N, C-alpha and C positions, 0 to 999 in steps of 0.2 A: 637515567633510570637503571644505570646498572649493567651487567653484562648477563645475558641469557644464554650463556654457554655453559657456563660454570655457576655456582652459588656464590654469594660475595664471601669474601674473607674476613673470618670474626675473631674477636679475641676476648678474653677474659678480663676484666676491669674491675676492679676494688673502689667503691666511692666511700667517702669517709664525710659522714653527714654531721653536723653540728645538730645537738639536741633542739634548738630552738628556730633552725632553720630547715629542718630534715623535713617537714611539711611542704613549704614553699618549694624546695627544689624538686621534691618529687611531683608536683604538681607541675612546675614546668617541663620534666621529663614526661610527664604524661600528654601535654599537650604537643609535644614534637613526636612521640613515638618512636623512640630510639634504640631503647635496651629491653633485655627481657631480664628479668629479675631471677635469681637462684635462690632457691628458701633453706634459709641456713638454719632454722629451728624444727627441720623435718622430725625431731624427735621430742617436740613439744607440743602437747595439747592445744587445739585451737583455743580451749576454755582458759588458758594458763599463759596467754600471751602476752604483750606490753599492752598493746592498744585494744585490747577486747573490749574496753568498757566505751572505746569512742566508736567500734562498730556496732555495738549494742544500741549507742544513741543514732547510729544513722538508720539502724533497722527500725526505731521506732520512729523516724522521721518518715521513711519510705513507708510505713503501715498509716502514718497519718496520709501520706500524699495520695496513696491507693484510695484512700477512703474520698478524699477531696473528689478525686478525677471520677470516681464512680459518681459522686452525688453531682458532679456537673455535666456528665455523661448523662444520666438520667434527666436531667431538666433541662436537655437538648442546646446546650449553650455550647458553641463551636469552641474547640481546644487551640489554642494558637500554637502553632510550629513555627518558629524561627530557622534561620540557616546558620546564624551567627552562635557559637557554643560560648554560653558564660562562661568565667572560670570558676574553677574551686573557690568557695569562701573560705576569707581567713579564719583561723581556729577561734578570734576574738567575738565574731559574728554568727557563731555556731550556737550558743548559747540564747543569744536574741532571736535567731531563727526558730529554735525549738520553742520559745515562749511562745511566739506569735503563732506558730502553728498548733500546740496546745490548746490556746485559746480560742482560736477559731474553731478547730475541731470541736471544744466542748460548745461554743456557740450554736454550732451546725447541728450537734446533736440534740440540742434542746429545743431548738427551732423544730426541726424534722421531728422529733417525739409529738411536740404540741400541733405540729400538721397532721401527722397520722390520728392522734386524738380526735382533733375535729371532724377528720373526715371520715372516721369510723362512727363518731355520734350522728353525722349528718346522712350516713347510708342507713343508719338504723332507724333514725326518723322518717326517712322517704320509706322505708320498707314498712315502719307503722301505719303511714298512711294509706298505702297501698292495701293494707291489710284492714283497715278499717273501711274503705270503698267496697272492697270485694266482700266483707262479711255483712255488710249493711242489707243484703240481699238473701242472707240465709235464715235469718229468723225474724218474723215480724213481731213487735211487741206494742202493745197500745198502753198499757197501764203499767205501773211499777209495780213488781209483784214482792210480796211479803210472804214467807212460806207460814202454811197452817196445817195442821194434822186433820184427816179424817180416816175412818175405816172403810174400806171396799168400796172405792168410787165405782160409777160406771165408766168403762173405757170402750164400750164396743164402737161409739162414733167419733171418739177424740186422737187427735195425736200427740205423742210424747212431748214433743216439742210447742204445744198448746198450754200456754200457762194457766188457761182455767183447767186442763187435766191434770195437769202437776198441783195444782193449787188443792185439787180433790183428792188427788194421790196420797199427798200428805209429806211428800219426799223433797228433801233439797237438791235442786238440779243446779249443776256447775257447770262453766265452761272454760275451756283451753283454746287459746287462738293463736295463730302463727304462720312461720314460712318454714317450707321444708324443700330440700333439693328434688329435682325432679326425677333423677333415679332411683330416690327411698322411698317413693310412694307405696308403693306395694308391698314391699316388706314390712314398712311402716304400719300399714292396713292390719297385715296379717297378723302382726306383733300385739297390736291392739286389740284383736279379736280372740286371740289365744290367751292373753294375759287377763283381760276384764270380763272373760266368756259371755261376750254379747251383750254387756250393762255400758256399754258407748254407742255413740253414735258419730259417726264422720262423715263431714260435710268436705269436698274437694272444689277447687276452682283455680284453673291455670291462669298467670299474671300474663298479659298481651306482650307485655317487654319484659327484656332480660335486664337483670339488675346486679351489680356489682356486691360479689360477699366482702362483709365488713372485715372479714378473717384474713382472708387470701387475697383479696382483690380482684378474684377472678370474675369475669363476667359470665352467668348461669341461668338458666331458666329455673323459676322458683312456683312452688302451689301454694296456693293458700289454703289453711284448712280450720275447722271449728270441729270441736270435739265437745258433746252433751255428755255428761257424765251424770251418775246416780249415786251420791254417797259419798263420803268423804275418803274411806279407803281406795275407794277405785280414782279419785281424785290424784292421791300420792302414787298410784301406780302408774298414771298416765302422765304424770310431769317427770317419773324417772324414765317411761320410755321416752319422751320427748328429748331429755337430756343425752340418752344414748345414741339417739340418730341425729344429733345436733341440728335440733330445729332451733330457730329462731322464736322464741316464744314472748308475744305483747300480753298487756293487760286488756281484757274486756269488757266495754263500757256496759252497765246494766241498764241504763235507760237511754232513751232518744236524746235529751237534753245533754248527757253527760257525754253523749259521742260527738255532739255538735260544740262542747267545748274543748273535748280535747283535741278535736280536728282544728279550731280556731289556734289552739296553742303551739300544735305541731307546726300551722303556715307560719306563724310568727317566729319560733325557734327555728324554722329551716332556713328564712329569709336572713334573721342576724346570724347562723353558721354559716351563708353563703357568704357574708360578708367580712367574716373575720377570717374566713379560709381563704378568700382573695388578699386580703391583707397580707396575711401569713405567707402566703405565697409569693407575693410581689416582693415583701423585705428577703425572704429568703433567696430568691432568682438576686437580687441587687448583691447581698453577701457572696452569693457563688460567683456571679460576675466580676467581682471585685478578685476574687481568689483566682479565677481562671486566668487575668490578666498577668499573674507571676507564677503560676504553677507550673509553666514550661520551665522555666531559668531555676525555678529549684529543685524541678524533678533531676535536672542535667547537673546541678551544683551535688545533691545528696548523692546520685551515683559517681561523681568524680571524687567526693571526700570519701566514700566509704571504700573506694578500690585504692585511694592513696593510703588509707589505713590499714588495708590488706596486705599491701606490699611493705609498709612501715613492719608489720607482723614478720615479716620473712626476713629481717635485717637483725642482725646482733649487736650488742652493747660491748663497747670495750670495758677494760677493767674500772674506769673510773665513772662509766655510767654517763658521761656526759658528749659522747659522741657513737654515732650509730655507723656500723660497717655494712656494706651490702655489697654481694657480686653480682653484676651483672652480665651478659653476652652483648656485645654492640659490634658492629662492622665497624671494619677499620676505618673505612671513608667516612664515618659518622664519629670519629672520637672528638674532632674540634667542635662540631655542633654538642656534643655531650658535656664539655668543657664549658661551652658558653650556656647552657641551660644551668650547669651548677651554680655559674656565677651571676645569672639573672636569678635565680630564686634565692642567694645569700643577699642580693643586695635588695630585694622585696622584702624581706624580712626584719633588715636593719643590722644584718649580724657585722661584728666587727671582724670575725674571723671566717673566711670564705670557706666552704666547701670544697674538695678536690679530688681526684681521682688519680690511680695509676695502675697499668695493666700488669697482671700477673702472670707467670708459666704457669701451664696445665697439661694435664696428658689426657684430659677428658675429650670426646669427641664432641666439636660445637654444634650448634642448630643451624640449620637449612635454612637460608634466606634469598631467594631469587626474586628481585622486584619485578614486577608486571605493571600494565598499564591497561586500559580497557580492551586493548584490541588482545594482548597477549595472555589476560587473564583465564578465559576460556580454555585455552590449550593446556595451559599449565595446570589447570583444575584436572583436565583429563589424563594427564601423567600423574598427578597425586593420587588421585583414584587409585590407582596402580600400586603407591607408595612413595612415600617422601622422599626425593633422593639422598644418598648420603653425601655427606660434607666434602664438597669440593669436585664431586664427580661430575662428567659430563651430563647435561640437562637434555634430554630428548625433546622438549618442547619447542626448542627451538626449529627444530627439523618437521617437528609436527605440524606447525604452522601450514606447511606445503604438501608433506606427505599425506596428511589425516584427510583433509578436502580432495585429493586428487585419487586415493584409494577409493573414498566415497563414491567419487564421479567417475570412476571406472564400474562400479557396480550399477550406478543411478542414470547412467549417460542417455539424456534425452534433452533436446534443445529446449523443448517447451516446457516441460516440468520441472528444468534446473531456470528457467527464466523465471516462473510463477515463485519459485522457493527464492530468488534472488531479489526478486521486487519485494517478497514480505519482509524480507531481511532487512533491505535498505530503507524499509519504511520505520521498523525498529530503531535502526540506526539515526535514522533523521530525527526522531522524537524521543532520543535516550535521555533526554533531560528534563523531559515530563516526569514528576515524580508518581502520578496516577501509575504508570507501568511497572515501577519498580515494587510497589505497593498491592499489584493487583493479585488476582488469583494465582494458587500454585502453577497451574501450569502455562498460563502466560507468565508467568515470571521465570519459569524455566526456560523458555523460548527466548524471552528478552536477555536474560545472563548469557546466552548463547548465542546472542544475534550476529557476532562476528564469524563465529564459526559458521554458522548457516547461510551468512553472506557469500564467503569462501566456497563452500558446499555447492552453492548455487553456481557460482561463477564459473566452478571448474566442471560443473556438470552441462554447462553450455558448452564449453570447449569439448568436451567427452562427446556432447551431442553432435556437433558439428563433424567430429572426427567419425561418428558411428553413421553420420547424416539421417538422423532419427529425430523426428518433430511430432510426439503424439501418434508416433508409430508410422508415421509417414515420412518421405524423403524430400528434400529440397533439390529442385535441378539449378543450381545457381550458374553453374560453368558449363553446363551441357555435357550430355553423357559422351566418354571417348569411345563408344562402340558403336558402329555402324551397321546397321540391319541390312542397307541397299548392298554394301559389297556382299551378300552371301547369296544374292542373285547370279544365275549362270549367265545372264545377257552382258555382264559387267567385266567378264574374263574372258581371256583367250581360250581357244580349243584344246591347247595343251594343258592348262589349268583345269578343263574340265574333267580331263581324265585323270589328274592325279588329286584332285580335292572334291569332296562333298559339297555341292551346291545345291542350292535352292532353285526349284520352278515353280510355277503356279500349280502344278497337280501337288506337288510336295506341301504347298502351303494351306491348298484347300485339305486336303486328307491328313495330314499330319495333325493330332491333338497337342503335341509338345515340339517344338522348334528350338534347335540348340544352336548357339552361336560359336564357330569356331574362331579362335584368336590366332590360328597359325595362319588363317586365309588371310592375303594382304590387302588391307585396306577396312578389316572388322576392328580390331583393335588399334586405336590412335595412339597410345600412350596412356599413362597412369593418369587418373582425375588429380585434380590440382590441389585439391584439400579434401582428405576424408574419404568414405566409398562413394564409389558410382552409385547415383541413384538408381540403374536401371537394375541392379540387384535387388530392389525394393519389387520388382516384376517376376523375378525369377523363381522358378520351383525348387531349385536348390540352394536357395539364398540362406537356409538355415545350416546347410553344410559346409558353404563357404565362411560364413561368419564364425561358426563353432571353432573352426579349423583357426581363424585369424584371432579370436578372442582368447583360444586355452592357449595357443603360442605366447600371446601379449602377457595372460597372466601369469605364466611361467616365467617369461624374463623380467618383468618387473618384480616378482616375487624374489626371485635371485640377485637381482641388482639391489631390492632392500635389504636382503637380510646381510649381503656383503658388506654394506655400506655400514650396518650395525656391528659386523665383526670390525671393521675398521676404526670404528669411534673408541672401540674399547681399547686401541692402540694408546690414543691420546689421554686414557685414564691411566693406562701404564707408565708412559713418560711424565704425567703429572706427578703422580705419587712414587718418581724414583724406584719403579721396578722393572729395569729394562731388561730382566732376564725373561719377563712374562711375553714382552714383544717376541723372542727368539724360540721359546719353549711352547706358548699357548697360541697367541694371534697368528703369527705365520704358518704353524701347522694347520689352524683350523682354516686359514685361507686357502692352502694349498690343497686340504680336502674338500673343500666348498667348491672351487674353483676346477680344479683338476676332473672333477665330475660333473657338477651343473653348469659351472662356467664353460666347459666344452659341449653340454648342450646347447646352451645359447650361440656358441661359434656355430654349431651346426645348422642349426636353424636360420641364422643370418647369413649363411653360406647358402644354404638352398635357395634363398630366396634372391640372392644377388646373382649366382651361377646360372640357373637354369631358367629358362624363358620359355614362351608357349611353344615353340619349335622343337625343345628337347626335353620338355616335360613330363612325355611320358618314360624317359628313360633315368628321371631323377630317382633316387632310390627311396625308401621310407625313413625317417629320420627315428622312428620307433625302432625298427627292424636293427638299423644300424647299431642304436646305442644298445641295445640288448647284447647285441654280438659283441660290443665292446666287452663285456664282461665273461661272455661263454666262452670265447675264440674258437667259432664254429671251423672244423674241419675243413668243408666246402669252402673256397674262396668267394668273396662278395666283391661287387663292382666297385662299390665306395662311394663317398662323395667326391675325393681327391686322390691323387697321388701319394702314396706312402702313409695313407690314413692308418694301416694297422699298425706301424710300427709309432707314430704317433700316438694312438691309445694306448700301447704297451708302456710306452715311458709315463703316459699320465698314470696308468693305474699303478706302476712302481711308486710313483711319486706318492701318491694316495697311500699305499700300503706302508710306505716309511713313514708319512708324518704320524700314521695311528699310532704308533708305541712310542713316539716322540710326546705324543699327547698324553699317554697313559702314565708314562714313567718319567720325562724329561724333569720337568718340575720338582716330582719328589726326589728325585737323585741330586738334583743342583742344591736343594735345599739342605738334605744331608750332608753334602759335601763341604756346604758352608758349614754346617753345624761341627763337624767332626775335624774338620781340617784346617779351621781357623780358631783363633782366641776369640773368647766371646766377647767381643766388645758391644756397647751400647751406642744409643744415639742419642745425642743431647740436644734440643733446639730452646731457643729462647722462644716462649709462647705455649704451643702446644704440639704435640706430634701427629702426623699425620694417619698414623697407622691403627687400626682398629685393635681395642684389649681383646686379650684372649685368644689370640690368632696364631695359631704354630707358626703360619708362614712368616708374621712378622719377628716372632722370637728366634726364629733362624737366622733372618735379616739383619738381627740388630749385630750380627759377626761381621756384615760387610761393611767395609770401611767406606766405600763408594757410593754408597746409596743415600745418604742425607747430608747435607752440608754442617759444617762445624762437628767435626769427629773428635768427641773427648771421650776419656774413658771414664766409664761409670762405677760406682762403688762396687765393692767386691761381693757384697752381699746381693745384691739387685743383681748383679752378673750371675752370681751361682743360681739364684732363685728361678731367672729366665733360661738358664742352660736346661735346668732340670725340667723345665715344663714343655721342650719341645718332645713332639710324639711322633716318629715316623710314620708309623701305622694310620694312624688319622690322618695325616697330609696324605698319605695313599690313597686310601680310602676313599677321601673325598674328591681327588683329583680325577679317579678312576669312576667314581659316578658322574662326574662333570664331563669327563670325554664322552662316556658311553650316552647319555643324555642328547650332548651336541651332535655324534656322528648318528644317531639314530633319527633327532630332531632335524638336520638337514634334509632327509627325505620328507618325514610326515610334514615339516614347516613347508617343504616347496609342495606337496600336494596342497596343503591348506590354502596355499594362494589359488588355487584352482576356483575359489569361491568366488573370485572376482568373475570369473567366466560364467560360473553356475547363476549369480545373481544378476549380470547383466542379463544374460539370456531370459531368465524368469521376468524382470521388469520389462523387456521388450515385448515378450509373447503376453502378458498382461495387459499390456497397452495396447497391443494388437486387438486382442477379442475386446477389449471395452470399445475399441473404435468400430469393428465389427459389428457386434451387437446392439448398438446405439445409434451411431452418427451414420453408418452406412445404411441402416434402415431407416433412419428419418431422411435421409438425402435422396433416396430411391422412391419417395410416396411422390403421387401425383401432384401436379403444381396446383390443382385447385385444393387440395386439402393439407399439401405440403408444408406449408407457410404455418399456419395452424399447430401443426402436428411439431414442426422443427423448434419451436421455442421451449415446450416442456422438454423436448428430448434434448436440446442443447444445456438446458438447466441440470437433466439428471446426468449428464457425462460430466459438467463442471464438479458436480456433486461427489460423485463416484471417484473421479480423477483426485480430489484434495484428499477424500478420506483414505482410498486404497493406493492408490499409485503414490501420492504424496507422504502422505502421514505413516501410511502401515508400511509400505514398500522402503519409505526414507527412512524410519526407524529400523527396519532390519538393515538395511547397508551402513546406518551408522553403528550397529551393535556389532556388525561383522569388522567393519573399519578399525573398531577400538580392539577387536580379539587378534587383528593381523599387530598392530603396534604393542599390545601387551605381550604377546606370547612369542610372536616370531620375531619382533624387532629388538624390543627394550630387552629380552634376556640374553641376546648377544653380549651386553655389554653394561646395563644398568642394573644396580643392586637394590637401590630403593629402599635403603634401611636407617633411613635418617629420621630426623625429628624436626617438626618443623618449626622457625623462628615465630615466636608470638610476642611481639613486643608490647610493652606496656603503655598501650597508647587510649586516648579518651575518644578517638574518632570510632572505636570499635563498638562504642556503645551506640546503641540506637535510639533515636530522638524521636522516634513516631510514637504516637498514642493509638497503638493498635487495639489494644485492651488494658482495661483500667488492672487487670490482675497483673499484667507483666510491665509495670511502669517501673517498679524494683529491681 
């Protein structure tokens, strides 16, 4: 897997690929995912590169495959998804694949187009049959009408829709029938009335069933209408209005015999269309099923082929245009596999001359590669979210595996809640090989990706819950309390002890609302609880006072240890990058500043815990007062924690005061001495330099012969240029800002770790309130109705526990733990200014058909 402490050592390699074998060699490299390509044609437009034609061909194939996947998905045909990834197709087979896919696309489009035409005709005929059925009740016609002309007929008792009346009227009556959308009926009727000025009669009827729109395919409600109009001009206006409202117009039969004839013809055509449509759909499904068998492999192959040509476009040609030259970043441990992959690609292409590679020196900073597995990937992502580590610097993820879940558990400590979280994460870990979990919804996928983080957070929460002796806000009496109540009664003591000690009797017990246990009385306190907090504190009225003092001091101790460890890790960076002067001028002064103030605070806390007991606890001085007096030097002497405390504190303050100017001026003055007092020699290394470019510190270090190995003199021009770039003012300002930030940050960061105490207190109080408001009420109900009430109370308690205490409180503790690592811990040693190593690997391609549009 590689080391998680530092990133992998990298080298810059140059690949010499024969033109005929370049495709096969890159295919072999893509299968193994060993190298990251550098673009050697950055100044060349994407449309002017050598293999732009092949890339366009791949994009055309992708377009066809997207269309195929969409049609297959629309036909509800399952898409195959295999675990084995097919290799990239040889260039000779690409033209054959393109021809097959184009032929299949043309056939599918033609069949689909015919199917849509048949479906549209079928829907129109069905609409026509419904229209004939409904309009049959609108007008009753007994004889065929032939128009004649008379003047001023009697209209007193005849309807306009009676053909005998129209015959006497002498006008030509016309009809327009069809279907209209339900939402357009009112506007349609108003428009007819306003335009035709009342010379139309409109009759409506709603269809009993919804029909599919032939144009859009949407299933909607329709109205059948019949418009009777008088005169040809009115008829033209009516037809135009129908077109504007997208009405479906169908011919209206003039006679009953014509209506029957049309109805019979429609029924016959509908049956024929059903038959033809079913056969067309069966043929289309056969074509799609056959295409679905190979669409998975073709999608993967086209993806790989397109990626290969993209990488080839990053290569440059030699002067003879017969050889491609590529530059890649490769881990030094994978150089042997890289050579083997080039040999395999050359053999597959049948070339007589093998492709080869060699490493080249460079001064550029390599990308950062940290190999991870399923367990470490989540913790590495937490670190990378802050910033990808600089090349070869210490990786915080190794220590985050332990410190992150532990700090989370300090804030979330509860045995019950931690065990529920542990079980949920364990369920995800056991079923991690199920493909459905990784392809589920975004929230569940987020939990799945962090399953091992949740597992450790739950496990550590169980541990801290045992330390706090807290399980759903209740304490567990596993070992029995070490406090003895009976020892407080006067009957168990002698007469002399009665005079010295404050003991209990029956009167005190009856009349006192609060009883206080005195650990100084013999037999009351029988030693510390074997593991965690004594359960008797769950009954004490001063429980919060005791726990607040304990958790506050614990938070300060953990925070100072965490930050000191971060400063110590910076020493490993200085040793690795051959900057030993930073150890003496930066790291050691930082440690002295931290330990002389806050390390001494830890010493006083632990010393007071060990030295003072119940007998002399009233004589113990306040740590806060003693810590304040350390800086203000009070005139009146204090008893102190130990003999000689004043002298020790003065020495610590002197050391602290001396470390500050060393932090501010030590490193800039040392670099200035190196720059002015020594000849400007550079450092030459085979491969790459570990220094960052444009760094004033590194420019001055080029004069130190003991910094790097292989000290050879550089060229005069380069040496003079580097000497001129040294800027003492910039170095001094940078170091002053860093020192001020560190000195002030030691105070603010130590206070920031008090969030461990605050969130632990908030979680415990919320858990206690939830128990008191629900479970205690349910358990106190009469036994007659208690069982019936207890079941919904337990269900509500479980729901609120999951959503409030597990999810909301867990998310809050998670975010605070991330902040403690990013701000308080990592800024002591972690730069995070690197670039991530992104290998050319086919395994990074998604092989799942999540969406037809995302296949390409």
